[in-house]
N, C-alpha and C positions, 0 to 999 in steps of 0.2 A: 244351160245346155248340158246335156249328160256327157260324160267322158266317153271317148270312142272305145276305151278298153273294156266297157261293160259289154259282155256277150249275152245274147239272148234276144228275146222278142221285145216288143213295145212295153208290155206290162212290167218286165224286169227293169228296163230303163226308166220307166216312170217311178217305180219303187226306189231305185237308187237315186233319183233326183230328190225325192222326198227325204231320204236319209242324209244326203249332202246338205240340204237346206237346213235340217236340224242341227247338223255338225257345225255349220258355219254361222249359225245364229248367234246374236249377242246375248250372254247370260250375265245377270247380276250376281256378285259375290254375296253369299248369305251372311258373311261376317262384316265386311265394310260397305257394301251396297253399290260398289263401282261396277260397271259393265266391263269387267276385265278378265272374266274367266276364260281360260283356254284348256283344251284337252291335251294332256302330256302323254298319255297312254290309254289303252282301252279301259274306260271306266274311271280313270283318274283325272281329276280337274284341279288346276292351280290358278289362283288369283295373281295377276301380274301387279296389283296394287298393294296387297298386304301379304303376299306369299303364303296364304292359307291354302291347304291341300284338302280336297274332298273326294270321297268315293261316290260315284253316281252311275248314270247309265252309260252305255257304250257310245251313243251318239247324242245324248242330251244330258244336262246337268242332273235332272231328276227323272225318275221313272213313275209310272202310274202307281205301281205297288209302293214305292218309296213315299209318295204323296199321301197315300192312304195310311201307311204306318205313321207318318208324322202327325196326321190328324188324330189318330187313335191315342198316341202318346200324349199329345197336347191335351186331349179331352181327359185322359186319365189323370194327368197332373193337375188339371183345373178342378176336377172333382175331389181329388184327395187333398187339395190345399185348403 
């Protein structure tokens, strides 16, 4: 259910529901692999298992642009090695 504080029409409430679903999803830590990542601030994610801190998206651990950049870097490292 969408929070009653969301003002606007149905489409705004549906969009806010999708954002909340992303925010509350379980994310695995890239370092230890445990599903213990929590958002501490906008774009800052901390693992409760190993205390690692990562910069990510505002509502999810990774963004589409970040995933593309990680693939490009991995491909570059693979070719140069």
